[in-house]
C-alpha positions as CSV (number, residue, x, y, z in Angstrom):
1,M,-0.1,0.0,0.0
2,A,2.8,2.2,1.0
3,S,4.3,2.3,-2.9
4,E,1.0,2.9,-4.2
5,F,0.4,5.6,-2.0
6,K,3.5,7.4,-3.3
7,K,2.7,7.1,-6.9
8,K,1.3,10.0,-9.0
9,M,-0.9,8.3,-11.0
10,F,-3.0,7.0,-7.5
11,W,-3.5,10.6,-6.7
12,R,-4.4,11.7,-10.4
13,A,-7.0,8.9,-10.1
14,V,-8.4,9.8,-6.8
15,V,-8.6,13.6,-8.0
16,A,-10.2,12.2,-11.4
17,E,-13.0,10.5,-9.1
18,F,-13.6,13.7,-7.2
19,F,-13.8,16.0,-10.4
20,A,-15.7,13.3,-12.5
21,M,-18.1,12.8,-9.4
22,S,-18.7,16.6,-9.3
23,L,-19.6,17.1,-12.9
24,F,-21.8,13.8,-12.8
25,I,-23.8,15.1,-9.4
26,F,-24.2,18.6,-10.9
27,I,-25.7,17.4,-14.4
28,S,-27.8,14.7,-13.2
29,I,-29.5,16.1,-10.1
30,G,-29.6,19.5,-12.1
31,S,-31.6,17.6,-14.7
32,A,-33.6,16.1,-12.0
33,L,-34.5,19.4,-10.5
34,G,-35.4,21.3,-13.5
35,F,-38.8,19.5,-13.6
36,N,-40.3,22.0,-11.0
37,F,-37.9,25.2,-11.6
38,P,-40.1,28.1,-11.2
39,L,-40.7,29.6,-14.7
40,S,-43.6,32.2,-14.1
41,D,-44.8,34.0,-11.0
42,G,-42.6,32.1,-8.8
43,R,-44.6,29.0,-9.3
44,P,-43.5,25.6,-11.1
45,A,-44.8,25.3,-14.6
46,N,-44.9,21.6,-14.4
47,A,-45.0,19.4,-11.2
48,T,-44.9,16.1,-12.8
49,Q,-41.4,14.6,-13.0
50,D,-40.3,13.0,-16.5
51,N,-38.5,9.7,-15.2
52,V,-37.2,8.9,-18.6
53,K,-35.5,12.2,-18.9
54,V,-34.0,12.1,-15.5
55,S,-32.9,8.4,-16.0
56,L,-31.1,9.3,-19.2
57,A,-29.5,12.3,-17.6
58,F,-28.0,10.1,-15.1
59,G,-27.0,7.2,-17.7
60,L,-25.7,9.7,-20.0
61,S,-23.8,11.5,-17.6
62,I,-22.1,8.4,-16.3
63,A,-21.5,7.3,-19.8
64,T,-19.6,10.6,-20.7
65,M,-17.6,10.7,-17.1
66,A,-16.6,7.1,-17.8
67,Q,-15.3,7.8,-21.2
68,S,-13.4,11.0,-20.0
69,V,-11.8,9.5,-16.9
70,G,-12.1,5.9,-17.5
71,H,-8.4,5.7,-18.4
72,I,-7.2,7.5,-15.3
73,S,-9.1,6.0,-12.4
74,G,-11.2,3.4,-14.0
75,A,-14.4,5.7,-13.4
76,H,-15.9,4.1,-10.7
77,L,-18.1,7.2,-9.5
78,N,-20.2,4.9,-7.0
79,P,-19.0,3.1,-3.8
80,A,-20.9,0.1,-4.8
81,V,-18.8,-0.2,-7.7
82,T,-15.8,0.5,-5.9
83,L,-16.7,-2.3,-3.2
84,G,-17.6,-4.9,-6.2
85,L,-14.3,-4.3,-7.8
86,L,-12.4,-4.4,-4.3
87,L,-14.2,-7.9,-3.8
88,S,-13.2,-8.9,-7.1
89,C,-9.7,-8.3,-6.2
90,Q,-8.9,-5.6,-8.5
91,I,-8.3,-2.8,-6.4
92,S,-6.2,-2.2,-3.2
93,I,-8.1,-1.5,-0.1
94,L,-6.4,1.7,0.1
95,R,-7.6,2.8,-3.4
96,A,-11.1,1.7,-2.6
97,V,-11.0,4.0,0.5
98,M,-9.8,6.9,-1.2
99,Y,-12.0,6.5,-3.9
100,I,-15.0,6.4,-1.8
101,I,-13.9,9.5,0.2
102,A,-13.1,11.3,-3.1
103,Q,-16.9,10.2,-4.3
104,C,-18.5,11.6,-1.5
105,L,-16.6,14.9,-1.2
106,G,-17.4,15.4,-5.1
107,S,-21.2,14.6,-4.3
108,V,-21.2,17.1,-1.6
109,V,-19.3,20.0,-3.3
110,A,-21.4,19.5,-6.6
111,T,-24.9,19.3,-4.4
112,A,-24.0,22.6,-2.5
113,I,-23.0,24.6,-5.7
114,L,-26.6,23.2,-7.1
115,Y,-28.0,24.5,-3.9
116,G,-26.9,27.9,-4.7
117,V,-28.0,27.7,-8.2
118,T,-31.3,26.5,-7.3
119,S,-31.9,28.3,-4.1
120,S,-35.2,29.9,-5.5
121,L,-36.9,26.6,-5.8
122,P,-39.6,26.0,-3.3
123,D,-38.9,23.1,-0.9
124,N,-36.0,22.2,-2.6
125,L,-34.5,19.0,-1.2
126,L,-31.6,18.7,-3.8
127,G,-32.7,15.1,-5.3
128,L,-33.1,13.7,-1.8
129,N,-33.8,9.8,-1.9
130,Q,-36.9,9.1,0.1
131,L,-39.2,6.2,0.2
132,A,-42.5,6.6,-1.7
133,N,-45.8,6.4,-0.1
134,G,-46.8,3.1,0.6
135,I,-43.2,1.8,0.3
136,N,-41.7,0.2,3.5
137,Q,-38.1,-0.1,4.6
138,G,-37.8,-3.7,3.5
139,Q,-39.2,-3.0,0.4
140,G,-37.1,0.0,-0.7
141,L,-33.9,-2.0,0.6
142,G,-34.8,-4.8,-1.6
143,I,-35.4,-2.4,-4.6
144,E,-32.1,-0.6,-4.2
145,I,-30.4,-4.3,-3.9
146,I,-31.8,-5.4,-7.2
147,A,-31.1,-1.9,-9.0
148,T,-27.6,-1.8,-7.9
149,L,-26.9,-5.6,-8.4
150,Q,-27.5,-5.3,-12.2
151,L,-25.3,-2.4,-12.6
152,V,-22.2,-3.7,-10.7
153,L,-22.8,-7.0,-12.7
154,C,-22.6,-5.0,-15.7
155,V,-19.4,-3.0,-14.6
156,L,-17.8,-6.3,-13.8
157,A,-18.7,-7.9,-17.2
158,T,-18.0,-5.0,-19.6
159,T,-14.5,-4.4,-18.0
160,D,-13.4,-8.3,-17.3
161,R,-10.0,-8.4,-19.2
162,R,-10.4,-12.2,-20.0
163,R,-13.2,-11.5,-22.6
164,N,-12.6,-10.8,-26.1
165,D,-15.9,-10.8,-27.3
166,V,-16.9,-7.3,-26.1
167,S,-17.7,-5.0,-28.7
168,G,-19.1,-1.2,-28.9
169,S,-18.5,1.3,-26.1
170,A,-18.2,-0.2,-22.3
171,P,-19.1,3.4,-20.9
172,L,-22.2,3.5,-22.9
173,A,-23.3,0.1,-21.6
174,I,-22.8,1.1,-18.1
175,G,-24.2,4.3,-18.4
176,L,-27.6,2.4,-20.0
177,S,-27.4,0.3,-17.0
178,V,-27.5,3.3,-14.8
179,A,-30.3,4.6,-16.7
180,L,-32.2,1.0,-16.4
181,G,-31.6,1.1,-12.6
182,H,-33.3,4.5,-12.4
183,L,-36.1,3.5,-14.5
184,L,-36.6,0.7,-12.0
185,A,-36.1,2.4,-8.9
186,I,-37.1,6.1,-9.1
187,D,-41.0,5.7,-8.4
188,Y,-40.1,3.7,-5.5
189,T,-37.1,5.5,-3.6
190,G,-35.9,8.0,-6.0
191,C,-33.2,5.5,-7.1
192,G,-30.2,5.5,-4.6
193,I,-28.1,3.1,-6.2
194,N,-25.2,5.4,-5.6
195,P,-24.7,6.0,-1.9
196,A,-22.3,9.0,-2.6
197,R,-24.8,10.8,-4.6
198,S,-27.5,9.8,-1.9
199,F,-25.0,11.4,1.0
200,G,-24.5,14.9,-0.9
201,S,-28.1,15.4,-0.9
202,A,-28.7,14.2,2.6
203,L,-26.0,16.3,4.1
204,V,-26.6,19.7,2.3
205,A,-30.5,19.1,2.7
206,N,-29.9,18.0,6.3
207,N,-32.3,15.3,5.9
208,F,-30.9,11.8,6.8
209,S,-34.4,10.2,7.2
210,N,-34.2,6.4,6.1
211,H,-30.5,7.3,4.6
212,W,-29.1,3.7,5.8
213,I,-30.9,2.1,3.1
214,F,-29.2,4.1,0.6
215,W,-26.0,2.9,1.8
216,V,-26.6,-0.8,3.0
217,G,-29.0,-1.4,-0.2
218,P,-26.3,-0.5,-2.9
219,L,-23.5,-2.1,-0.9
220,L,-25.1,-5.4,-0.6
221,G,-26.0,-5.2,-4.4
222,G,-22.8,-4.7,-5.3
223,A,-21.2,-7.3,-2.9
224,A,-23.7,-9.9,-4.3
225,A,-22.9,-8.8,-7.9
226,A,-19.1,-9.7,-7.3
227,F,-19.8,-13.0,-5.5
228,I,-22.2,-13.8,-8.4
229,Y,-20.0,-13.0,-11.2
230,D,-16.5,-14.3,-10.0
231,F,-17.5,-17.4,-8.2
232,I,-20.7,-18.6,-10.5
233,L,-21.1,-17.0,-13.6
234,A,-17.4,-16.5,-14.7
235,P,-15.1,-18.0,-12.0
236,R,-11.6,-17.5,-12.1
237,S,-9.1,-20.4,-11.9
238,S,-6.4,-18.4,-9.9
239,E,-6.6,-19.4,-6.0
240,I,-8.2,-16.6,-4.3
241,T,-5.4,-16.1,-1.7
242,D,-3.1,-15.2,-4.8
243,R,-6.0,-12.9,-6.2
244,M,-6.1,-11.2,-2.6
245,K,-2.7,-9.8,-2.7
246,V,-3.9,-7.3,-4.9
247,W,-5.7,-5.6,-1.8
248,T,-2.1,-4.9,-0.4
249,S,0.0,-4.8,-3.8
250,G,-2.6,-2.5,-5.6
251,Q,-2.1,-3.8,-9.1
252,V,-2.8,-6.7,-11.3
253,E,-0.1,-6.5,-13.9
254,E,0.4,-10.0,-15.2
255,Y,-1.9,-12.2,-17.4
256,D,-1.4,-15.7,-17.8
257,L,-3.1,-18.2,-20.0
258,D,-4.6,-20.8,-17.8
259,A,-4.1,-24.3,-19.7
260,D,-7.2,-25.7,-18.2
261,D,-9.9,-23.6,-20.2
262,S,-7.9,-21.3,-22.4
263,R,-8.9,-18.3,-20.7
264,V,-7.0,-15.3,-19.7
265,E,-6.3,-15.2,-15.9
266,M,-5.6,-12.1,-13.8
267,K,-2.5,-12.7,-11.2
268,P,-1.0,-10.3,-9.0
269,K,2.5,-9.3,-9.5
């Protein structure tokens, strides 16, 4: 970990997560708030949220940021994605912790700026995730788990270096998965599949009602996706103890061809 801590590229990656997260939050939540921005006489012109518009805003902004900084940090932009890649033994514990801190800080900064931009909005909750009427905590938790599971599963599958059949744009595929999660969950919980995004709104709006759901649900979904993909759908032939060395060494640099199933395997250097 100490060697990784001293590398400039490590800190560039952390800064990239912060910067990209800030832009993502400003664009996506800004799009969601725009549905009831007062256009005349200080009253909203339309009080009905366009779920497709908001879902596409979140999905396309993630795709754009992934394309922009993916080669620098991997463009996790979500603590649940970071946890999934950590449990998949693709990043170090230090990198995971620093990424999550950077993501949360980026979310808070962007939400605070949005608060200033949208200060004239009545009852402005800054995209706060809340349970819809009639949805209890258990149901909300289940929705968040499923919505996040499909996202992290998509990330693991599209970034699997053993695959040679992936064509098209990986950032776009991940962005569409984010949009899909919002189309599923937005009417139930506001879609809190990104704990850092939820934290920014809760902190600036000073409202942490049921906030635990928007951390526990996504993190459980990310962990479940890592387990399902790595041990059931596409198990790796390398020993788990060898792969866990990445948690301290920080990098997966060598790729060897496994003789049994002719797949490229990741082995920590």
